C-alpha positions as CSV (number, residue, x, y, z in Angstrom):
1,M,-119.3,-18.1,-28.1
2,V,-117.8,-21.6,-26.9
3,Y,-115.2,-21.1,-24.6
4,L,-112.8,-24.6,-23.9
5,N,-111.5,-24.5,-20.0
6,G,-111.4,-20.9,-20.5
7,T,-110.2,-20.3,-23.9
8,P,-112.2,-18.8,-26.4
9,W,-113.0,-21.4,-29.3
10,Q,-115.7,-20.8,-31.4
11,G,-118.4,-18.5,-32.3
12,L,-121.6,-20.0,-32.3
13,S,-124.7,-18.8,-34.5
14,E,-127.4,-19.7,-36.7
15,N,-124.4,-20.0,-39.8
16,H,-121.8,-22.1,-37.3
17,T,-124.4,-24.8,-35.4
18,S,-121.8,-27.3,-34.3
19,V,-118.2,-27.3,-33.2
20,P,-115.7,-29.5,-33.9
21,L,-113.6,-30.8,-31.2
22,K,-109.8,-31.9,-32.0
23,N,-108.7,-35.2,-29.8
24,C,-111.8,-35.1,-27.9
25,G,-111.4,-38.8,-27.5
26,H,-108.1,-38.8,-25.9
27,L,-108.8,-36.6,-23.1
28,E,-106.4,-36.8,-19.5
29,K,-108.8,-34.6,-17.9
30,P,-112.6,-33.2,-18.0
31,L,-113.4,-30.5,-20.6
32,N,-115.5,-28.0,-19.2
33,I,-117.0,-25.8,-22.2
34,L,-119.0,-22.6,-21.5
35,I,-121.1,-21.2,-24.0
36,E,-122.2,-17.5,-23.8
37,A,-125.2,-16.2,-25.3
38,Y,-127.2,-13.2,-26.0
39,T,-130.9,-12.5,-27.3
40,E,-130.9,-11.0,-31.0
41,F,-133.7,-9.2,-31.8
42,P,-134.4,-10.2,-36.0
43,R,-134.0,-6.7,-38.0
44,E,-138.2,-7.8,-38.7
45,P,-140.4,-8.7,-35.8
46,Q,-141.2,-12.2,-36.0
47,P,-143.3,-13.2,-33.3
48,Q,-143.8,-16.9,-34.1
49,Y,-140.2,-17.5,-33.9
50,H,-139.3,-18.6,-30.6
51,G,-135.4,-19.0,-30.4
52,K,-135.1,-21.8,-27.5
53,F,-131.8,-23.4,-26.3
54,S,-132.9,-27.3,-25.4
55,V,-130.4,-29.6,-26.4
56,A,-126.6,-29.8,-27.0
57,E,-124.8,-33.0,-28.1
58,I,-121.4,-34.3,-28.3
59,R,-121.4,-36.4,-31.4
60,C,-118.5,-38.5,-33.3
61,V,-117.8,-38.5,-37.0
62,D,-117.6,-40.9,-39.2
63,Q,-114.7,-39.4,-41.7
64,V,-115.9,-41.8,-44.5
65,L,-119.6,-41.3,-44.4
66,H,-118.8,-37.2,-43.8
67,D,-116.8,-36.8,-47.1
68,F,-119.5,-39.2,-48.8
69,C,-121.9,-36.4,-48.3
70,F,-120.2,-33.8,-49.2
71,D,-119.2,-35.8,-52.1
72,I,-122.4,-36.4,-53.4
73,Q,-123.6,-32.3,-52.6
74,A,-121.1,-31.2,-54.4
75,G,-122.1,-33.4,-57.6
76,L,-125.2,-32.5,-57.1
77,E,-124.8,-28.7,-56.6
78,T,-122.5,-29.0,-59.7
79,A,-125.0,-30.6,-62.0
80,K,-127.7,-27.9,-61.5
81,V,-125.1,-25.3,-63.3
82,L,-124.4,-27.9,-66.4
83,D,-126.5,-28.1,-69.5
84,P,-129.5,-31.0,-69.2
85,N,-128.5,-31.7,-72.6
86,S,-124.2,-31.4,-72.1
87,R,-122.5,-34.8,-72.2
88,Q,-121.2,-33.3,-68.1
89,Y,-124.5,-33.1,-67.3
90,Q,-125.4,-37.1,-67.9
91,T,-122.1,-37.9,-67.0
92,L,-121.7,-36.3,-63.8
93,L,-125.8,-37.8,-63.1
94,D,-124.4,-40.9,-63.9
95,L,-121.4,-41.3,-61.7
96,L,-123.9,-40.2,-58.8
97,L,-126.7,-42.8,-59.5
98,E,-124.0,-45.3,-60.1
99,A,-122.2,-44.4,-56.9
100,M,-126.0,-44.4,-54.6
101,K,-126.5,-47.7,-55.9
102,I,-123.4,-49.2,-54.3
103,I,-124.2,-48.2,-50.8
104,H,-125.4,-50.8,-48.6
105,P,-128.6,-49.9,-47.4
106,L,-128.9,-51.4,-43.9
107,P,-128.6,-49.4,-40.9
108,D,-127.4,-52.5,-38.5
109,D,-124.2,-53.1,-39.9
110,P,-122.8,-50.1,-39.7
111,D,-119.2,-51.3,-41.0
112,Q,-120.9,-52.8,-44.3
113,L,-122.2,-49.5,-44.9
114,R,-119.0,-47.8,-44.6
115,R,-117.2,-50.2,-46.4
116,S,-120.0,-49.9,-49.2
117,V,-119.5,-45.9,-49.0
118,A,-115.9,-46.5,-49.3
119,R,-116.3,-48.6,-52.3
120,A,-118.9,-45.4,-54.0
121,M,-117.0,-43.2,-53.1
122,A,-113.7,-44.7,-54.6
123,G,-115.7,-44.9,-57.8
124,Y,-117.0,-42.0,-58.0
125,R,-113.9,-39.8,-57.4
126,K,-111.9,-42.3,-59.8
127,G,-115.4,-41.6,-62.8
128,L,-114.7,-37.6,-61.6
129,E,-111.4,-38.1,-63.5
130,S,-113.5,-37.8,-66.7
131,L,-114.6,-34.1,-66.1
132,P,-112.1,-32.0,-65.2
133,S,-112.9,-28.2,-65.2
134,E,-112.5,-26.9,-69.0
135,P,-110.1,-24.4,-69.9
136,G,-112.1,-21.7,-71.3
137,L,-113.3,-21.1,-67.2
138,G,-110.2,-19.8,-65.8
139,K,-109.1,-19.8,-62.3
140,L,-110.5,-18.6,-59.1
141,T,-108.5,-18.2,-56.1
142,L,-110.7,-18.8,-52.9
143,T,-110.1,-16.3,-50.0
144,G,-112.1,-17.1,-46.5
145,H,-113.1,-13.9,-45.3
146,S,-115.2,-12.2,-42.9
147,H,-116.7,-8.5,-43.5
148,I,-117.1,-7.0,-40.2
149,D,-118.5,-3.4,-40.5
150,T,-116.8,-1.3,-37.7
151,A,-120.2,-0.4,-36.6
152,W,-123.6,0.1,-38.4
153,L,-126.8,-1.9,-36.5
154,W,-124.5,-2.1,-33.2
155,D,-121.7,0.4,-31.9
156,L,-117.9,-0.5,-31.0
157,V,-118.5,-2.6,-28.3
158,E,-120.1,-5.4,-30.0
159,T,-118.2,-5.2,-33.0
160,Q,-115.5,-6.1,-30.7
161,R,-117.4,-9.0,-29.4
162,K,-118.0,-9.9,-32.9
163,C,-114.1,-10.1,-33.1
164,G,-114.0,-12.5,-30.5
165,R,-116.6,-14.6,-32.4
166,T,-115.9,-14.7,-36.1
167,F,-111.9,-14.9,-35.4
168,S,-112.1,-17.7,-32.9
169,T,-114.4,-19.4,-35.3
170,V,-112.2,-19.3,-38.3
171,L,-109.1,-20.3,-36.0
172,S,-111.1,-23.7,-34.8
173,L,-111.8,-24.6,-38.6
174,M,-107.9,-24.3,-39.1
175,E,-107.0,-26.9,-37.2
176,F,-109.2,-28.5,-39.2
177,Y,-108.6,-27.8,-42.6
178,P,-105.1,-27.3,-43.3
179,E,-106.0,-25.6,-46.7
180,Y,-107.8,-23.1,-45.4
181,R,-106.6,-19.7,-46.4
182,F,-108.4,-16.3,-44.4
183,S,-107.6,-12.6,-45.1
184,Q,-108.9,-9.8,-43.0
185,S,-108.8,-6.0,-43.4
186,Q,-109.2,-3.2,-40.8
187,P,-105.9,-3.0,-38.3
188,Q,-108.6,-1.4,-36.1
189,L,-110.2,-5.0,-35.7
190,Y,-107.1,-6.5,-34.8
191,Q,-106.5,-4.0,-32.0
192,Y,-109.7,-4.8,-30.8
193,T,-108.7,-8.4,-30.5
194,K,-104.9,-7.9,-29.1
195,Q,-106.6,-6.0,-26.5
196,H,-109.7,-8.0,-25.6
197,Y,-109.2,-11.3,-27.0
198,P,-105.3,-11.6,-26.3
199,E,-105.5,-15.7,-26.5
200,I,-107.1,-15.4,-30.0
201,Y,-104.6,-12.4,-31.1
202,A,-101.5,-15.2,-30.1
203,K,-102.9,-18.0,-32.6
204,I,-103.5,-15.4,-35.2
205,K,-99.6,-13.8,-35.5
206,Q,-99.0,-17.9,-35.4
207,R,-100.9,-18.1,-38.6
208,V,-99.9,-15.2,-39.9
209,R,-96.4,-16.4,-39.4
210,E,-97.7,-19.6,-41.4
211,G,-98.8,-18.2,-44.2
212,R,-102.8,-19.1,-43.7
213,W,-104.1,-15.5,-41.9
214,D,-103.8,-12.6,-44.1
215,P,-103.8,-9.5,-42.8
216,A,-104.8,-7.6,-46.2
217,G,-105.9,-3.9,-47.1
218,A,-104.0,-1.5,-45.7
219,P,-106.4,1.6,-44.3
220,W,-107.0,1.6,-40.8
221,V,-110.8,0.8,-41.4
222,E,-112.6,0.4,-44.4
223,M,-113.3,4.0,-44.3
224,D,-115.6,6.7,-46.6
225,S,-113.5,8.6,-49.1
226,N,-116.3,11.3,-50.0
227,I,-116.3,13.0,-46.8
228,S,-112.9,11.9,-45.4
229,G,-110.2,14.7,-45.6
230,G,-107.0,14.3,-47.7
231,E,-104.7,14.4,-44.4
232,A,-107.2,11.5,-42.6
233,L,-106.9,9.3,-46.1
234,V,-103.1,9.3,-45.9
235,R,-103.2,8.5,-42.1
236,Q,-105.2,5.9,-42.8
237,M,-102.9,3.7,-44.9
238,L,-100.0,5.3,-42.7
239,Y,-101.4,4.0,-39.4
240,G,-103.3,0.8,-41.2
241,N,-99.7,-0.2,-42.1
242,L,-97.5,1.0,-39.9
243,F,-99.6,-1.1,-37.5
244,Y,-99.3,-4.6,-39.8
245,E,-95.6,-3.7,-39.8
246,Q,-95.2,-3.3,-36.2
247,E,-97.3,-6.4,-35.0
248,F,-96.7,-8.7,-38.1
249,G,-93.4,-7.4,-40.3
250,R,-95.0,-7.0,-43.1
251,R,-97.2,-4.2,-45.1
252,S,-100.1,-4.3,-47.0
253,N,-99.7,-3.0,-50.9
254,V,-103.7,-3.9,-51.2
255,C,-106.7,-1.3,-50.3
256,W,-109.6,-3.1,-50.0
257,L,-112.6,-1.0,-49.8
258,P,-115.2,-3.9,-51.0
259,D,-118.4,-1.9,-49.3
260,A,-117.8,2.3,-48.9
261,F,-119.9,4.6,-50.6
262,G,-118.2,5.7,-53.4
263,Y,-114.7,7.0,-54.0
264,N,-113.1,9.7,-54.6
265,W,-110.9,11.0,-57.5
266,N,-107.9,11.7,-55.5
267,L,-107.1,8.0,-54.1
268,P,-105.1,7.5,-56.9
269,Q,-102.6,9.9,-55.9
270,I,-103.2,9.0,-52.1
271,L,-102.9,5.0,-52.4
272,K,-99.6,5.8,-55.0
273,K,-97.7,7.3,-52.3
274,S,-98.6,5.5,-50.0
275,G,-97.1,2.3,-51.4
276,I,-100.5,0.6,-52.1
277,D,-100.6,-1.1,-55.6
278,L,-104.3,-2.9,-56.0
279,F,-107.5,-0.9,-55.4
280,V,-110.4,-3.8,-54.7
281,T,-114.1,-3.2,-54.6
282,T,-117.7,-4.4,-55.6
283,K,-119.8,-2.1,-54.2
284,I,-119.7,0.3,-58.0
285,S,-122.1,-2.9,-59.8
286,W,-124.3,-1.7,-57.1
287,S,-125.2,1.3,-59.0
288,E,-128.7,2.0,-60.2
289,I,-128.5,3.0,-63.6
290,T,-125.2,2.9,-64.5
291,Q,-123.3,-0.4,-65.0
292,F,-119.6,0.1,-64.7
293,P,-118.1,-1.4,-67.7
294,Y,-114.4,-3.4,-66.5
295,S,-113.7,-5.7,-63.6
296,I,-110.0,-4.6,-64.1
297,F,-108.6,-1.3,-65.0
298,N,-106.3,1.7,-64.7
299,W,-107.5,4.2,-62.2
300,E,-105.7,8.0,-63.4
301,G,-106.2,10.2,-60.1
302,A,-106.2,13.7,-60.9
303,D,-102.6,14.4,-60.9
304,G,-102.3,11.6,-63.5
305,S,-101.0,9.0,-60.6
306,R,-103.0,5.5,-61.8
307,I,-103.3,2.5,-59.9
308,I,-104.9,-0.8,-60.7
309,G,-108.1,-1.6,-60.1
310,L,-110.0,-4.9,-59.5
311,M,-113.6,-4.7,-59.5
312,P,-114.8,-8.5,-58.8
313,P,-118.5,-8.8,-60.0
314,L,-120.0,-10.6,-56.8
315,N,-120.8,-9.7,-52.7
316,Y,-117.8,-9.9,-51.1
317,N,-119.5,-11.9,-48.4
318,G,-119.6,-15.8,-51.2
319,S,-121.1,-18.8,-50.7
320,M,-119.5,-21.6,-52.1
321,L,-122.6,-22.7,-54.2
322,P,-121.2,-24.0,-57.5
323,R,-123.4,-22.1,-59.4
324,D,-122.2,-18.6,-57.4
325,L,-118.9,-19.5,-58.4
326,R,-119.9,-20.0,-61.8
327,D,-121.7,-16.9,-62.3
328,H,-118.7,-15.0,-60.6
329,W,-116.8,-16.0,-63.7
330,D,-119.5,-15.6,-66.0
331,R,-119.3,-11.8,-65.0
332,I,-116.6,-10.9,-65.8
333,R,-116.3,-8.6,-68.4
334,Q,-112.3,-9.0,-69.8
335,K,-111.5,-12.5,-69.9
336,N,-109.1,-11.9,-72.5
337,L,-107.3,-10.0,-69.6
338,L,-107.9,-11.8,-66.2
339,D,-108.0,-15.3,-66.7
340,D,-107.5,-15.4,-62.5
341,L,-110.0,-13.8,-60.0
342,V,-110.3,-13.7,-56.0
343,Y,-113.4,-14.8,-54.9
344,S,-114.3,-14.0,-51.2
345,F,-116.3,-16.4,-49.4
346,G,-117.6,-16.0,-46.0
347,Y,-120.9,-14.9,-43.7
348,G,-119.7,-11.4,-42.7
349,D,-120.8,-9.0,-39.8
350,G,-120.4,-11.5,-36.8
351,G,-122.0,-14.5,-39.2
352,G,-119.0,-16.0,-37.8
353,G,-117.0,-16.3,-41.8
354,P,-116.6,-19.7,-43.8
355,T,-118.4,-22.3,-42.6
356,I,-117.5,-26.4,-42.4
357,E,-119.6,-26.7,-45.9
358,M,-117.7,-24.0,-47.4
359,L,-114.6,-25.2,-47.1
360,E,-115.8,-29.0,-47.7
361,I,-117.4,-27.9,-51.2
362,G,-114.3,-25.4,-52.4
363,K,-111.7,-28.6,-51.7
364,R,-114.0,-30.1,-54.2
365,M,-113.9,-27.4,-56.6
366,S,-110.6,-27.6,-57.7
367,N,-111.0,-29.4,-60.8
368,M,-115.1,-29.5,-61.2
369,T,-116.4,-29.3,-64.8
370,G,-118.4,-26.8,-65.4
371,I,-116.7,-24.7,-63.1
372,P,-113.3,-22.6,-62.9
373,R,-110.5,-24.0,-61.2
374,C,-110.2,-23.4,-57.3
375,E,-107.7,-23.0,-55.0
376,F,-107.6,-21.9,-51.9
377,G,-105.6,-18.6,-51.7
378,T,-104.9,-15.0,-50.1
379,V,-106.0,-11.7,-51.2
380,S,-102.1,-10.6,-50.4
381,E,-100.7,-14.0,-52.8
382,Y,-103.5,-13.3,-55.2
383,A,-102.5,-9.3,-55.4
384,D,-98.6,-10.4,-55.8
385,R,-99.6,-12.7,-58.6
386,L,-101.8,-10.5,-60.4
387,L,-99.6,-7.3,-60.6
388,S,-96.8,-9.3,-61.8
389,S,-98.6,-11.1,-64.5
390,V,-101.1,-8.6,-65.6
391,D,-100.3,-6.1,-69.0
392,R,-101.0,-3.0,-67.8
393,S,-100.6,-1.5,-71.4
394,R,-103.2,-3.4,-72.7
395,L,-105.9,-2.0,-69.4
396,P,-108.9,0.5,-70.2
397,V,-108.4,3.6,-67.9
398,W,-110.7,5.3,-65.7
399,N,-109.8,9.0,-65.4
400,G,-112.3,10.2,-62.6
401,E,-114.6,9.0,-59.3
402,L,-116.1,5.6,-58.4
403,Y,-119.7,7.3,-58.5
404,L,-121.9,5.0,-56.9
405,E,-125.5,5.7,-57.5
406,L,-126.9,4.0,-54.0
407,H,-126.6,5.0,-50.8
408,R,-127.1,9.0,-51.9
409,G,-128.7,10.3,-48.9
410,C,-125.3,9.6,-46.8
411,Q,-123.9,12.2,-48.1
412,T,-126.3,14.8,-46.1
413,S,-127.0,12.8,-42.9
414,Q,-125.7,13.1,-39.5
415,A,-124.3,16.7,-40.4
416,R,-123.1,16.8,-36.5
417,T,-120.3,13.6,-36.9
418,K,-119.3,15.5,-40.6
419,W,-119.0,18.6,-38.7
420,N,-116.9,17.1,-35.8
421,N,-114.4,15.3,-38.3
422,R,-113.5,17.9,-40.4
423,K,-113.2,20.0,-36.9
424,S,-111.1,17.1,-35.5
425,E,-109.2,17.0,-38.8
426,V,-108.4,20.6,-38.7
427,L,-107.4,20.2,-35.1
428,L,-105.2,17.3,-35.2
429,R,-103.2,18.9,-37.6
430,D,-102.8,22.5,-36.4
431,M,-102.2,20.6,-32.8
432,E,-99.2,18.4,-34.9
433,I,-97.2,21.7,-36.5
434,F,-97.3,23.4,-33.1
435,C,-96.1,19.8,-31.1
436,S,-93.8,20.3,-34.3
437,L,-92.7,23.2,-33.4
438,A,-91.9,23.0,-30.0
439,F,-89.8,19.9,-30.6
440,I,-87.1,22.4,-32.7
441,H,-87.3,24.0,-29.7
442,G,-86.1,20.9,-27.3
443,K,-89.4,19.6,-26.3
444,K,-90.5,15.9,-26.3
445,Y,-92.7,15.4,-29.0
446,P,-96.1,13.6,-27.6
447,N,-96.7,11.1,-30.2
448,E,-98.2,8.2,-27.8
449,R,-100.5,11.1,-27.0
450,I,-101.3,12.0,-30.9
451,V,-101.5,8.4,-32.6
452,P,-104.5,7.6,-30.7
453,L,-106.1,10.9,-31.2
454,W,-105.9,9.6,-35.0
455,H,-107.1,6.5,-34.3
456,T,-110.4,7.8,-33.0
457,V,-111.0,10.2,-35.5
458,L,-110.0,7.2,-38.3
459,T,-112.0,4.5,-36.8
460,N,-115.2,7.2,-37.0
461,Q,-114.2,7.7,-41.0
462,F,-115.6,4.0,-41.0
463,H,-118.2,4.4,-44.0
464,D,-121.5,3.3,-42.0
465,I,-120.2,6.2,-39.3
466,L,-119.1,9.2,-41.2
467,P,-121.8,8.9,-43.7
468,G,-124.4,8.7,-41.8
469,S,-126.1,4.8,-42.0
470,S,-125.5,3.4,-38.8
471,V,-128.1,3.1,-35.7
472,Q,-128.7,6.2,-33.6
473,E,-126.5,4.8,-30.6
474,V,-123.5,4.6,-32.8
475,Y,-123.5,8.7,-33.1
476,T,-124.2,8.9,-29.6
477,E,-120.8,7.2,-28.7
478,A,-118.9,9.2,-31.6
479,D,-120.2,12.4,-30.2
480,E,-118.4,11.5,-26.9
481,N,-115.1,10.1,-28.9
482,Y,-114.8,13.3,-30.8
483,L,-115.1,15.6,-27.5
484,K,-112.3,13.3,-25.8
485,V,-110.3,14.1,-29.1
486,K,-111.1,17.7,-28.7
487,R,-110.2,18.6,-25.3
488,E,-106.7,16.7,-24.9
489,A,-105.7,17.8,-28.9
490,E,-107.0,21.3,-27.4
491,S,-104.5,20.6,-24.4
492,L,-101.4,19.5,-26.5
493,L,-101.7,22.2,-28.9
494,L,-101.8,25.1,-25.5
495,D,-99.2,23.2,-24.3
496,A,-96.8,23.1,-27.3
497,G,-97.6,26.6,-28.3
498,Q,-96.3,27.8,-24.6
499,A,-93.3,26.0,-25.7
500,W,-92.2,27.3,-28.9
501,I,-94.1,30.9,-28.4
502,G,-92.3,31.4,-25.0
503,K,-88.5,31.3,-26.8
504,I,-90.1,33.9,-29.3
505,D,-88.4,37.6,-28.7
506,T,-91.6,39.5,-27.8
507,R,-89.8,42.6,-26.3
508,G,-91.5,45.5,-27.7
509,P,-93.9,48.9,-26.8
510,G,-96.6,47.0,-25.5
511,D,-98.4,43.8,-24.7
512,P,-97.2,41.4,-27.2
513,L,-99.8,39.2,-29.3
514,V,-98.3,36.2,-31.0
515,L,-100.5,35.4,-34.1
516,A,-99.6,31.8,-35.8
517,N,-100.7,30.7,-39.0
518,T,-100.3,27.0,-39.8
519,L,-101.5,26.7,-43.5
520,G,-98.9,26.8,-46.4
521,W,-99.5,30.7,-47.9
522,E,-99.7,34.3,-46.0
523,R,-102.9,34.8,-44.5
524,N,-104.5,38.0,-44.7
525,D,-107.6,37.3,-43.1
526,S,-109.4,39.6,-40.6
527,V,-108.2,38.0,-37.0
528,S,-110.6,37.7,-33.8
529,I,-109.1,38.2,-30.5
530,P,-110.9,38.4,-27.3
531,L,-110.8,41.9,-25.9
532,K,-109.3,42.5,-22.3
533,G,-109.2,45.7,-20.3
534,S,-110.2,48.8,-21.6
535,A,-112.1,49.2,-25.2
536,Q,-110.5,52.3,-25.9
537,D,-107.4,54.3,-26.6
538,F,-105.2,51.7,-27.6
539,H,-103.9,50.4,-31.7
540,F,-101.7,47.4,-32.8
541,E,-98.3,47.7,-34.8
542,D,-96.3,44.9,-36.0
543,Q,-92.0,45.3,-35.9
544,N,-91.8,47.8,-38.0
545,G,-93.3,49.9,-36.1
546,C,-97.1,49.8,-38.7
547,V,-100.6,50.2,-37.7
548,I,-102.8,47.0,-38.3
549,D,-106.4,48.5,-39.0
550,H,-108.5,47.1,-35.9
551,Q,-112.0,47.2,-35.1
552,V,-113.3,46.6,-31.5
553,V,-117.0,44.5,-32.2
554,G,-119.7,42.7,-29.9
555,E,-120.7,44.3,-26.2
556,G,-120.2,44.0,-22.7
557,K,-118.4,40.9,-21.6
558,G,-118.3,39.6,-24.9
559,K,-116.4,42.3,-26.6
560,S,-113.5,41.0,-28.9
561,V,-111.4,43.0,-31.6
562,L,-110.7,42.4,-35.4
563,L,-107.4,42.9,-36.7
564,S,-107.4,43.5,-40.7
565,G,-104.7,42.3,-42.7
566,A,-102.1,40.9,-40.6
567,G,-100.2,39.1,-43.3
568,I,-99.3,36.2,-41.1
569,P,-96.0,34.6,-42.9
570,S,-96.8,30.8,-44.2
571,M,-96.4,28.1,-41.7
572,G,-94.9,31.0,-39.3
573,Y,-96.0,33.6,-37.2
574,K,-96.0,37.2,-36.8
575,T,-95.6,39.3,-33.3
576,L,-97.6,42.3,-32.9
577,W,-98.0,44.8,-29.5
578,K,-101.1,46.1,-28.0
579,I,-99.6,50.1,-27.4
580,K,-101.7,52.4,-25.3
581,G,-103.1,55.5,-27.0
582,K,-104.7,55.7,-30.2
583,K,-103.2,56.5,-33.3
584,A,-104.2,57.7,-37.0
585,G,-105.5,54.7,-39.0
586,S,-105.3,52.4,-36.1
587,D,-109.6,52.1,-35.4
588,S,-111.7,52.9,-38.4
589,P,-114.9,55.2,-37.3
590,A,-116.3,55.1,-40.7
591,I,-119.2,52.4,-38.5
592,K,-120.0,51.2,-35.4
593,V,-121.3,47.3,-34.9
594,S,-123.8,46.2,-31.9
595,K,-125.4,43.2,-30.9
596,N,-128.4,44.3,-32.9
597,G,-127.4,46.6,-36.3
598,L,-124.5,48.6,-38.1
599,E,-124.4,52.0,-37.9
600,N,-122.3,54.7,-40.0
601,R,-122.3,58.3,-41.2
602,F,-125.2,57.7,-44.0
603,F,-127.1,54.6,-42.7
604,R,-128.4,52.8,-38.9
605,L,-129.4,49.1,-40.1
């Protein structure tokens, strides 16, 4: 990270090796430059490579020469896409050669060099007007993007630093490229930035107000949807868009999940009811055998809900090479239904997003022969345009899950994390129901303590954490976070339970026992409760005086009582009383249970 006068300015990486400085030639006071660096080991050992910081230079860029170099680079890269026997190829090559002939080669006269380059550039650009993009090639909406895994080969703390480096780089380049538009998903990343890089976050909010930075993608993180529970998936959309609304004054109607490992059949229903209109992924194209047949389709869920699905053919970390732009268009499967497609470009996972080179080449692809017409824009702008123009009645219907034939092993690895996730989902739901009941009885609802617990669970549902594809440090951290959730949620549940259960009239013939049911149907399951006091001479009755069958199990201090068929109403409770003395039907002598066996009148096991 590069800091200018103490303020984060830009990240440095192998993709971003220069730092543009604005108005550096007219400084009224010294510019303090601080570089924060660290040693990163490559994924595969490369002992022959020794990274070394040896020199730093301040350079003044000649804008004329700079622009001409990118003109020529864009032209040469475009020529590689064209048919060598075509008129377009031969005309473009002639224009490039003619431009180079005009340049004055002598380095000892920079003014003459600059003038000759300016003439060459003017002639070259004039000639390009005769080589526009062909109408049949459609249009690409170029969206700057940096896919940042919330955790993967690094932990959550490193993700926070990646946000600082990446987002500062995006903001730095926006100072020099007014046409630059950037879309970023995952409210969790914004929250990290708000907490750890407030200066960067303030600039992001300003760019959002200008329409140049797009908070796109409703989910709190780009979550897994195969293992995450239904309520948690709803909360992904709820808390994600709630954050956007509170921080930016807007919501996202896009579910941006380009990299998750398959998508379950219930998502269309959840997305539709969450105000989401467009689902976007690229990952299903990674399948090993079966190729998904559509680029745009109606995705129908298990209940019949439909949402438009969009599957751009190339990866989400696009380059700006003309061959990739053309390939992106060529791979569209339904060009009769889709003549405008989003193209996200930029390095992800801490690579810093789009580069100067990408932005310069992108500017030159607005009307280039052999390439779809290109225009900078955001995911949200593109989504609104697509949703208002597409004829949904003509779209094919995909009724089922979106299954990925890759990464299948993730569904069965890191079992402890999957177990902790499910236990946390159930605990949070029960705790919220208890807190709601306590609220009805006058207790303040502890929303400020509950929401962070959900944030933790939702973050751990990121598609590289919950499935099991991250490094071990991630799961050590996840275990610690799940434990914190468990302790806090159990504390809230107990506190709320005492508040509302204390309002119940439990006067009766013995010691009261209140059984609660947080599910939507009557429960007649066996209930296990710790046994306090003597294991003999007691029975249980309900409010009607009916005896509830029970059985003492275990030995010593570990004894407990199993209650059978209590009949607890849905989303309600039932009060029983433990009464001294035995009563017919209160304890079946048919079987004895010990630590090591079972025994009845016929068998001993």
